[in-house]
C-alpha positions as CSV (number, residue, x, y, z in Angstrom):
1,X,-14.2,50.9,181.4
2,X,-13.5,50.5,185.3
3,X,-10.5,52.5,186.2
4,X,-8.4,52.0,189.0
5,X,-7.2,54.1,191.6
6,X,-4.2,54.2,193.5
7,X,-3.7,55.5,197.0
8,X,-1.8,59.2,198.0
9,X,-1.7,61.6,200.7
10,X,-0.6,65.2,200.0
11,X,0.5,67.5,202.7
12,X,-2.0,71.0,202.4
13,X,-1.0,72.8,205.8
14,X,0.6,72.6,209.1
15,X,1.1,74.6,211.9
16,X,3.4,77.5,211.2
17,X,4.7,80.0,214.1
18,X,5.3,83.4,215.0
19,X,9.4,83.5,215.4
20,X,9.1,87.0,217.1
21,X,6.8,85.9,219.5
22,X,8.7,82.7,220.5
23,X,11.8,84.3,220.5
24,X,11.4,86.9,223.0
25,X,10.7,84.2,225.7
26,X,12.5,80.7,224.2
27,X,15.7,80.9,221.2
28,X,14.2,79.1,218.4
29,X,16.6,76.6,217.1
30,X,17.1,76.1,213.6
31,X,17.4,72.1,213.9
32,X,13.8,72.3,214.8
33,X,10.5,72.8,212.7
34,X,7.7,74.7,213.4
35,X,5.9,72.4,215.0
36,X,8.5,71.0,217.3
37,X,9.3,74.4,218.3
38,X,5.8,75.3,219.5
39,X,5.2,72.2,221.4
40,X,8.4,72.8,223.0
41,X,7.3,76.2,223.9
42,X,4.4,74.8,225.1
43,X,6.1,72.7,227.4
44,X,7.9,74.2,229.2
45,X,6.2,77.1,229.9
46,X,4.5,75.0,232.2
47,X,7.9,74.4,234.2
48,X,9.4,78.3,233.0
49,X,12.0,76.1,231.3
50,X,12.8,78.6,228.3
51,X,16.2,78.5,228.8
52,X,16.9,75.1,228.9
53,X,18.6,74.9,232.4
54,X,18.8,71.0,231.7
55,X,21.7,70.0,229.4
56,X,20.5,66.7,228.3
57,X,17.4,68.1,226.9
58,X,19.1,71.1,225.9
59,X,18.2,69.9,222.2
60,X,14.1,70.4,220.7
61,X,14.4,66.7,219.8
62,X,16.3,65.4,222.9
63,X,13.4,67.4,225.1
64,X,10.3,65.9,223.4
65,X,11.6,62.4,223.0
66,X,12.4,62.8,227.0
67,X,8.7,64.8,227.5
68,X,6.6,62.6,224.5
69,X,8.3,59.2,225.0
70,X,9.8,58.9,228.4
71,X,7.3,60.8,230.3
72,X,3.9,60.4,228.0
73,X,3.3,64.0,228.1
74,X,1.2,64.3,225.1
75,X,-0.9,67.1,225.7
76,X,1.9,69.3,224.5
77,X,1.6,67.7,220.9
78,X,-2.7,68.8,220.5
79,X,-1.1,72.8,219.9
80,X,0.2,71.3,216.3
81,X,-1.9,70.3,213.5
82,X,-1.6,69.2,210.3
83,X,-3.9,68.9,207.1
84,X,-3.6,65.8,204.7
85,X,-5.6,65.3,201.0
86,X,-6.7,61.6,200.7
87,X,-7.5,60.6,197.3
88,X,-7.8,56.5,196.2
89,X,-8.7,55.3,198.9
90,X,-12.0,53.8,199.4
91,X,-15.4,54.5,201.1
92,X,-14.3,51.5,203.4
93,X,-11.4,53.1,204.6
94,X,-13.3,56.3,205.1
95,X,-15.4,53.9,207.4
96,X,-12.3,53.1,209.5
97,X,-10.8,56.7,209.6
98,X,-13.9,58.3,211.1
99,X,-13.7,56.1,214.2
100,X,-11.0,58.4,215.2
101,X,-13.1,61.5,216.7
102,X,-10.5,63.8,217.1
103,X,-10.2,64.2,213.0
104,X,-12.1,66.6,211.1
105,X,-13.1,65.3,208.2
106,X,-14.2,67.3,204.2
107,X,-15.5,64.3,202.3
108,X,-16.3,64.4,198.9
109,X,-20.8,64.4,198.7
110,X,-22.1,61.8,196.6
111,X,-25.4,63.6,196.6
112,X,-23.7,66.0,194.9
113,X,-21.1,64.1,192.5
114,X,-21.8,61.7,189.6
115,X,-20.2,58.3,190.5
116,X,-20.9,56.3,187.4
117,X,-17.1,57.7,186.0
118,X,-16.0,57.1,189.7
119,X,-12.7,55.1,190.2
120,X,-12.5,52.1,192.3
121,X,-9.6,51.1,195.1
122,X,-8.4,47.6,194.8
123,X,-7.9,46.2,198.4
124,X,-4.4,44.7,199.1
125,X,-5.7,41.0,199.4
126,X,-7.6,41.3,195.6
127,X,-4.3,43.1,194.2
128,X,-2.3,40.3,195.2
129,X,-4.3,37.6,194.1
130,X,-4.0,35.8,191.2
131,X,-4.9,37.8,188.0
132,X,-8.6,36.0,187.8
133,X,-9.4,36.9,191.1
134,X,-8.3,40.3,190.6
135,X,-10.3,40.9,186.8
136,X,-13.5,39.1,188.5
137,X,-13.3,41.7,191.2
138,X,-13.2,44.8,189.0
139,X,-15.9,43.5,186.6
140,X,-18.1,43.2,189.9
141,X,-17.2,46.6,190.8
142,X,-17.6,47.8,187.6
143,X,-21.4,46.2,187.2
144,X,-22.2,47.7,190.8
145,X,-21.2,51.1,189.1
146,X,-23.7,50.7,186.2
147,X,-26.5,49.5,188.0
148,X,-25.7,53.0,190.0
149,X,-26.4,54.7,186.4
150,X,-29.2,52.8,185.5
151,X,-30.7,53.8,188.4
152,X,-29.9,57.5,187.8
153,X,-31.8,57.2,184.4
154,X,-35.1,55.1,186.1
155,X,-34.9,58.2,189.0
156,X,-33.9,61.3,186.3
157,X,-37.6,62.6,187.3
158,X,-36.1,63.9,190.1
159,X,-33.6,66.7,191.0
160,X,-30.0,66.0,190.6
161,X,-29.3,65.1,194.9
162,X,-31.9,62.9,195.5
163,X,-31.3,61.1,192.0
164,X,-27.7,60.7,193.8
165,X,-28.8,60.0,196.9
166,X,-30.9,57.3,196.1
167,X,-28.5,55.6,193.3
168,X,-25.8,55.6,195.6
169,X,-27.3,53.0,197.7
170,X,-25.5,50.6,194.8
171,X,-22.2,51.8,194.8
172,X,-19.5,49.4,195.9
173,X,-17.8,50.1,199.5
174,X,-14.4,50.4,197.0
175,X,-15.8,53.6,195.1
176,X,-12.7,56.0,195.8
177,X,-13.4,58.2,198.0
178,X,-10.9,62.1,198.6
179,X,-11.3,64.0,202.0
180,X,-9.4,66.7,203.4
181,X,-8.6,65.7,206.8
182,X,-7.1,67.6,210.1
183,X,-5.6,66.2,213.1
184,X,-3.4,67.6,215.9
185,X,-0.3,66.2,216.0
186,X,-1.1,63.8,219.2
187,X,-4.1,62.1,217.2
188,X,-2.1,61.6,214.2
189,X,0.6,59.5,216.0
190,X,-2.1,58.2,218.1
191,X,-4.0,57.1,214.2
192,X,-1.0,56.2,212.5
193,X,0.5,54.4,215.7
194,X,-3.3,51.8,215.7
195,X,-3.7,51.8,212.3
196,X,-0.4,50.5,211.0
197,X,-0.5,47.5,213.6
198,X,-0.9,43.9,211.7
199,X,-4.1,43.8,213.0
200,X,-5.8,46.6,211.5
201,X,-7.6,46.8,208.2
202,X,-5.4,46.1,205.3
203,X,-6.0,49.1,203.1
204,X,-5.8,51.5,206.0
205,X,-2.6,50.2,206.9
206,X,-1.0,51.3,203.4
207,X,-2.5,54.6,203.9
208,X,-1.4,55.1,207.3
209,X,2.3,54.5,206.3
210,X,2.1,57.5,203.6
211,X,0.3,59.7,205.8
212,X,3.3,59.0,208.4
213,X,6.0,60.4,205.8
214,X,4.1,63.0,204.6
215,X,3.8,64.6,208.7
216,X,7.5,63.5,209.0
217,X,8.1,66.9,207.6
218,X,5.6,68.4,209.9
219,X,7.5,66.4,213.4
220,X,10.6,64.6,212.4
221,X,10.8,64.2,216.3
222,X,7.1,62.4,216.4
223,X,6.9,60.7,213.2
224,X,10.5,58.9,212.4
225,X,11.1,57.2,209.3
């Protein structure tokens, strides 16, 4: 039986500030997240404006919206990071996401795991097609996985890692791939902005919208809902 994976994005970690250290220089606003506080301090350090002399940008949210949005000074957003765990995404998704060089990846290895019981990810176009088309896709993907397990058996004289690395050539691009990905907030913002455009791959559009919801908790200013 071929199991269908559903995309999921989980926030694993994000920047935590040293409140005592920052409070030595700048008042910490309760309405700001740790990431937003850090970005504000980084920006204000450039001009030694820790005392917030401009009333218009006294609130961190207003300061960041002007600095990032109006002035385009995104360098300060590189000081904060977030780590996301992606499951229910395909090998095709991995190929798309790794084109963004400023992200760091730890990806499930097809050389070490046995993909014979792996899930598949149905592309949005297939998912939205008629029943017969969807069933044909699942059947074809399942047969590819069976061919993989047959090849593992044919190569049983080899060590497991060598069996898997050879047999994985038969796995479909829709095979589920799980990965931990870390990026600074500038990198995540650029990825989400670019990969939610109508001309982007359909799967990555969906998944990046899920990522944006997780990143909203890190910085509502940068990742509004």
